[in-house]
C-alpha positions in Angstrom: -5.4 7.9 65.1 -8.1 8.2 62.4 -7.4 10.9 59.6 -8.3 11.0 56.3 -7.0 11.1 52.6 -6.2 14.6 51.4 -4.7 14.9 48.0 -3.4 18.6 48.4 -0.6 20.3 47.9 1.5 22.7 50.6 1.2 25.6 47.9 -3.0 25.2 48.3 -2.7 25.0 52.1 -0.7 28.3 51.9 -3.6 29.9 49.3 -6.4 28.9 51.8 -4.9 30.5 54.8 -4.7 33.5 52.7 -8.3 33.1 51.8 -9.4 33.1 55.5 -8.0 36.2 56.1 -5.5 37.2 59.2 -7.3 34.7 61.4 -7.8 31.0 60.5 -9.8 30.8 64.3 -12.7 31.9 62.1 -14.9 29.8 60.4 -15.7 30.3 57.0 -19.0 31.4 57.4 -17.3 35.0 57.8 -14.8 35.1 55.0 -14.6 37.6 52.2 -17.1 37.2 49.1 -19.8 35.8 51.4 -20.4 32.3 53.3 -20.0 29.0 51.4 -22.4 26.6 50.5 -20.5 23.5 49.8 -18.5 21.3 52.1 -15.1 22.5 52.8 -12.5 19.9 53.4 -10.0 20.9 56.5 -6.3 20.9 55.2 -4.2 21.9 58.0 -4.4 24.2 61.8 -4.0 22.4 65.4 -5.8 22.0 68.9 -4.7 23.5 72.0 -6.2 21.9 75.3 -4.3 20.6 78.3 -7.3 18.6 79.7 -7.2 20.0 83.6 -4.0 22.1 84.9 -4.5 20.6 88.4 -4.5 16.9 86.9 -1.5 17.6 85.2 0.2 18.9 88.2 -1.2 15.9 89.9 0.3 13.8 88.1 4.2 15.4 87.9 3.7 16.1 91.6 2.2 14.2 94.2 2.0 11.0 92.1 5.7 11.4 91.2 4.9 10.6 87.4 5.2 11.7 83.6 3.2 13.3 81.3 4.4 11.8 77.5 3.5 13.0 74.4 3.9 11.1 70.7 2.5 10.5 67.4 3.4 14.5 66.7 1.4 16.0 70.0 3.6 18.5 71.1 3.6 20.0 75.1 3.0 23.9 75.2 5.4 26.0 77.4 2.1 26.5 79.6 1.8 22.8 80.2 -1.1 22.6 77.7 -0.9 20.0 74.9 -1.3 20.8 71.1 -2.6 18.0 68.6 -1.7 18.5 65.0 -2.5 17.8 61.4 -6.6 17.9 61.6 -8.7 15.7 58.9 -12.1 16.7 58.5 -14.8 18.8 57.0 -17.2 22.3 57.7 -20.5 21.7 56.3 -22.2 25.1 56.0 -25.5 23.4 54.8 -25.9 21.2 57.7 -25.7 23.9 60.2 -22.4 25.1 59.9 -21.3 22.3 61.9 -17.2 21.4 62.1 -16.0 17.8 62.6 -12.3 17.4 62.7 -9.8 14.7 63.8 -6.2 15.6 65.0 -3.1 13.7 65.7 -1.3 13.0 68.4 -1.6 10.9 71.4 -0.3 11.7 75.3 0.2 9.3 78.1 -0.2 10.5 81.9 1.7 7.8 83.9 2.6 6.8 87.7 4.9 4.4 88.9 3.6 1.7 91.4 3.6 1.7 94.9 5.5 2.8 97.4 7.2 5.3 94.5 3.9 6.9 92.8 0.1 6.1 92.5 0.2 3.0 89.9 -1.6 4.4 86.9 -1.3 5.0 83.0 -3.9 7.1 81.1 -3.3 7.3 77.1 -5.7 9.8 75.1 -5.7 9.8 71.5 -7.4 10.3 68.3 -8.8 13.4 69.7 -11.9 14.8 68.0 -14.3 17.8 67.9 -17.5 18.1 66.9 -19.5 21.6 67.1 -22.9 19.9 66.1 -22.8 17.7 69.4 -20.3 20.1 71.4 -18.5 17.4 72.1 -14.6 16.6 72.4 -14.0 13.0 72.3 -10.6 10.9 72.3 -9.8 6.8 72.4 -9.1 6.2 76.3 -6.7 3.4 76.9 -6.4 2.5 80.6 -5.4 -0.7 82.3 -4.2 -2.3 78.8 -7.9 -2.0 77.3 -8.6 0.9 74.6 -12.3 2.5 74.5 -12.9 4.6 71.4 -14.6 7.9 71.0 -15.3 8.4 74.7 -16.9 11.4 75.5 -14.4 13.9 77.4 -15.6 17.4 77.8 -18.3 19.8 76.5 -17.3 22.6 74.8 -18.8 26.0 74.5 -18.8 26.3 70.8 -20.8 29.1 69.4 -20.6 31.5 66.7 -18.2 31.4 64.0 -14.9 31.6 66.7 -12.7 29.1 68.3 -10.3 30.5 71.0 -10.6 30.0 74.6 -13.5 28.1 74.8 -14.6 26.6 78.0 -14.7 23.2 78.6 -16.6 21.1 81.1 -15.1 17.4 82.1 -17.5 14.7 81.7 -18.1 11.7 83.8 -16.7 9.3 81.2 -13.6 11.9 81.6 -13.6 11.4 85.7 -13.5 7.6 85.1 -10.4 8.2 82.9 -8.9 10.3 85.2 -9.5 8.5 88.4 -11.5 10.9 90.5 -15.4 11.0 90.4 -14.5 15.0 91.5 -13.7 15.7 87.9 -17.2 15.3 86.9 -18.5 18.8 85.7 -15.5 20.2 86.6 -14.2 23.3 84.3 -11.4 21.9 82.2 -8.5 23.8 80.6 -10.1 26.3 77.8 -9.7 24.7 74.2 -8.4 27.0 71.2 -8.7 25.3 67.6 -6.8 26.6 64.5 -8.4 25.3 61.2 -7.5 25.9 57.6 -9.9 25.0 54.8 -9.6 24.1 51.3 -11.4 26.6 49.1 -14.4 24.9 47.0 -13.8 25.7 43.4 -15.5 28.8 42.1 -18.4 28.0 39.3 -16.6 29.2 35.9 -17.3 32.0 34.5 -19.9 32.3 31.5 -19.1 32.2 28.3 -19.9 35.3 25.9 -21.8 34.3 22.8 -20.2 35.1 19.5 -21.0 37.4 17.2 -23.2 36.3 14.5 -21.3 35.9 10.9 -22.5 38.5 8.8 -21.9 35.8 5.9 -23.3 32.5 5.8 -21.3 29.7 6.7 -20.4 27.7 3.4 -21.0 24.6 4.8 -22.3 23.1 8.0 -19.8 22.0 10.7 -19.4 18.1 11.0 -19.7 16.3 14.1 -16.4 15.0 15.4 -15.4 11.6 15.0 -14.7 9.3 17.8 -11.1 9.9 18.5 -8.6 7.2 18.0 -6.6 5.8 20.3 -6.6 6.7 24.2 -7.7 10.2 25.3 -6.9 11.5 29.2 -9.8 12.5 31.2 -9.6 15.6 32.6 -12.5 15.6 35.1 -15.1 13.3 36.4 -17.3 12.6 39.4 -18.6 9.2 40.8 -21.9 9.0 42.7 -22.8 6.0 44.3 -23.9 4.8 48.3 -22.3 1.1 48.3 -25.8 -0.7 49.2 -29.3 0.9 50.3 -30.0 -1.9 53.1 -26.9 -1.4 54.7 -26.8 2.4 54.9 -30.0 2.0 56.4 -29.0 -0.4 58.7 -26.0 1.3 60.1 -28.0 4.7 60.1 -30.4 3.3 62.4 -28.3 4.0 65.2 -24.9 4.5 63.6 -23.1 6.9 61.0 -21.7 7.2 57.9 -19.2 9.7 57.4 -17.5 10.8 54.0 -14.1 12.2 53.5 -11.2 12.8 51.7 -13.0 13.9 48.7 -16.0 12.2 49.2 -19.3 14.3 50.0 -23.3 13.6 51.1 -25.4 13.8 47.6 -29.0 13.4 49.3 -29.1 9.7 50.1 -26.0 8.9 48.3 -22.3 10.1 48.2 -20.1 12.0 45.7 -16.5 10.8 44.9 -14.2 13.3 43.6 -12.0 12.8 40.4 -8.7 11.4 40.7 -7.1 10.4 36.9 -8.5 8.2 34.1 -8.1 7.2 30.4 -11.2 6.4 27.5 -10.5 4.6 24.2 -13.8 5.2 22.3 -12.8 2.9 19.7 -11.9 0.1 21.6 -14.6 0.7 24.2 -12.4 0.7 27.0 -12.8 3.1 30.2 -10.5 3.3 33.2 -11.2 6.1 35.8 -10.1 6.2 39.5 -11.8 8.5 41.9 -10.9 9.7 45.4 -12.9 9.9 49.1 -13.9 7.5 51.5 -17.1 6.3 53.2 -16.6 5.4 57.1 -19.3 3.1 58.2 -19.6 3.0 62.1 -22.3 1.1 64.3 -20.6 1.0 68.0 -23.7 -1.1 69.5 -22.8 -3.6 66.9 -19.1 -3.7 67.0 -19.1 -1.8 63.0 -16.0 0.3 62.0 -15.3 -0.3 58.4 -14.5 2.0 55.2 -14.4 1.7 51.8 -12.1 3.8 49.6 -10.8 5.6 46.4 -13.6 3.7 43.8 -11.7 2.8 40.4 -14.2 1.8 37.3 -12.0 -0.6 34.9 -14.4 -0.8 31.8 -14.1 -2.9 28.5 -17.0 -3.6 26.1 -20.1 -4.8 28.0 -18.4 -5.4 31.5 -16.7 -4.0 34.2 -15.6 -4.0 37.5 -15.4 -1.6 40.4 -12.3 -1.9 42.3 -12.1 -0.3 46.1 -9.6 0.1 49.1 -11.5 -2.0 51.9 -10.5 -2.0 55.8 -12.9 -4.1 57.9 -12.4 -6.4 60.9 -9.5 -8.7 58.9 -7.4 -5.8 58.0 -6.6 -3.5 54.6 -6.7 -4.2 51.3 -6.2 -2.2 48.2 -7.7 -2.6 44.9 -10.0 -5.1 46.0 -12.3 -6.1 42.8 -15.6 -5.3 44.7 -18.1 -5.8 42.2 -18.9 -6.6 38.3 -20.8 -3.7 36.4 -23.3 -4.6 33.8 -22.2 -1.8 30.7 -23.9 -3.5 27.9 -26.0 -0.6 27.1 -23.3 2.0 26.8 -21.2 2.8 23.7 -18.5 4.8 24.9 -18.9 7.5 22.7 -19.1 11.0 24.0 -21.2 14.0 23.5 -19.9 17.4 23.9 -16.7 16.1 25.3 -18.8 14.1 28.3 -19.1 10.2 28.8 -22.3 10.2 31.2 -23.2 6.5 32.8 -26.7 6.8 35.1 -27.4 4.0 37.1 -25.0 1.1 36.1 -26.2 -2.0 37.6 -23.8 -3.5 39.7 -23.6 -7.0 41.7 -20.9 -8.3 44.5 -17.9 -10.1 43.2 -17.1 -12.9 45.6 -14.2 -10.5 47.4 -16.7 -7.9 47.8 -19.0 -10.2 49.5 -16.1 -11.2 51.8 -15.3 -7.8 52.8 -18.5 -8.1 55.2 -17.4 -11.4 56.5 -16.8 -11.7 60.4 -15.5 -14.6 62.3 -18.6 -15.7 63.6 -20.9 -16.3 60.8 -19.0 -15.3 57.7 -20.5 -12.9 55.1 -24.3 -12.0 55.0 -23.6 -11.5 51.4 -22.7 -13.9 48.2 -21.4 -13.0 45.0 -24.0 -12.1 42.3 -25.9 -10.0 45.0 -27.2 -6.5 43.8 -25.7 -3.6 44.9 -26.5 0.2 44.5 -26.0 1.3 40.9 -23.0 3.6 39.7 -23.6 6.9 38.2 -20.7 8.5 36.9 -19.6 10.9 34.0 -15.8 11.8 32.4 -14.6 14.3 30.5 -12.0 14.4 28.0 -12.6 18.2 26.8 -11.3 20.7 29.4 -14.0 23.2 28.9 -16.7 20.3 29.2 -19.3 20.7 31.7 -20.2 17.6 33.9 -23.6 16.7 34.4 -25.4 17.2 37.6 -26.5 14.3 39.5 -29.2 13.6 42.6 -28.6 11.4 45.2 -31.6 9.6 45.6 -32.8 6.1 46.5 -35.4 5.1 44.1 -34.1 2.3 42.3 -32.7 3.4 38.5 -33.4 1.8 35.2 -29.7 0.6 34.4 -29.5 2.7 31.5 -26.3 3.9 30.6 -24.8 6.0 27.4 -23.2 9.1 26.4 -25.9 11.5 26.6 -24.5 14.4 28.9 -27.4 14.3 31.6 -28.0 12.2 34.0 -31.1 12.0 36.6 -31.8 10.7 40.3 -29.1 7.8 40.8 -30.7 4.4 41.8 -29.6 3.6 45.5 -32.3 0.4 45.8 -30.8 -2.8 45.6 -32.6 -6.0 46.6 -31.2 -9.4 47.3 -28.2 -10.2 49.8 -30.2 -11.4 52.8 -28.8 -14.4 55.0 -30.5 -15.0 58.4 -33.8 -13.2 58.0 -34.1 -9.1 58.4 -33.7 -7.2 61.8 -36.4 -6.3 63.6 -37.7 -2.6 63.0 -34.6 -1.6 60.9 -35.5 -2.4 57.3 -32.2 -3.7 57.2 -31.4 -7.5 55.6 -28.3 -7.7 58.0 -28.7 -10.7 60.7 -27.3 -8.8 64.1 -24.8 -11.8 64.6 -23.0 -11.3 61.5 -22.3 -8.0 62.5 -20.9 -8.2 65.8 -17.4 -8.5 64.9 -17.4 -6.3 61.9 -14.9 -3.5 63.0 -12.2 -1.3 61.3 -10.6 2.1 61.1 -9.5 4.0 57.7 -6.6 6.4 58.4 -4.9 8.8 55.9 -2.4 11.1 56.1 -0.2 13.6 53.8 -0.7 13.4 50.2 -1.0 9.8 50.2 -3.7 7.0 52.4 -2.5 4.2 54.8 -4.9 2.0 56.4 -4.7 0.6 60.2 -6.6 -1.7 62.0 -8.0 -1.6 65.5 -10.5 -3.5 67.3 -13.1 -1.7 69.2 -12.8 -3.2 72.5 -14.9 -2.0 76.0 -13.1 -0.5 78.7 -12.5 -2.1 81.8 -12.2 0.7 84.2 
């Protein structure tokens, strides 16, 4: 079951539910105060769906079998199923699309003949997408798991998600063992979703009255603070590596979650915590969010999460949590950073760094390795530069970043403003380019790469699972 890191408190969830009004079945486009414009994180709720009532009756009746729920799922009094702890987001700017993944699994099983009919079908990682109008699940049958199987078309329309009509797909009919189920009306679906409210824009500060008497002396600029200062806010804009993004997006997807959000061709990561020492030229800043790269045709499912910048003087290191085919690792030293053009001085309480050059470490390049050909990258290959800003003043305003794809200049410094972030990075090609993709990644080097990131509650945990083709 895949889920997304969401560091929010119970109090935040309660406030969110209150803000949504008396019904959480209505999407926030109808919430009081006007429609939202920024992506909103899903922080709670449930999904009720029973697949097909006649199939459930067949399992427990003629097939003398059982229906078993696990991993947090429940069976309602009417026999339908409830899946819980949704994660994902609502994107009002992208067509009011909701993408949500739910925790829980259900297994339909029947003992071997002559007692029963001898089958076992498990559904897990239930997902809905109001853009494609699909309900998908991971299906385990005959010991083989196939991920993201489209089980039903759902009549998502408007802003409500109550008693929506569903129609079973051919894939659902194959999973349940009867071609007659294709296009058959499934059980109605109801989704209850609660959303984290976006932070409102700060109220403008009224201008101070002009003094009636001239000021005796002009105010002096604030000298750099001695000792460590706590970072109070921040933001990182980054895209990992442009050529890899282009390759994956050719026939796959990149999903930001857990504090990450799309910004043009790049992605913003929310601030976690940090410290700045201007005098010693040291910065340690952690950010939150993850990017999941998926390309099913080439077996790619890998995630990069929770970037952390650790810098001293002219150099720094970017650390990431990495999930790939070989497992999950935290705090991987992923890239080196060139900070030769910054002096760590803040302006108006902000240290802003634009298009900081970055290059793979050996560990970062190894994250793309597979069992067949190793990694297509090597230490020193350039990746996307980083643009980030941190504030040590509670009243400071962070600069706006624009996630473009044009390569940056690599200049950094405490200017207090940033322009378009550089997303272009050359080099790192091994084995030639892929035809018609613009990517520098050999197809054979990617066929065994896979991984899934899972995060639950207030912390993150990672589980690995290798994508396999169903043998139905």
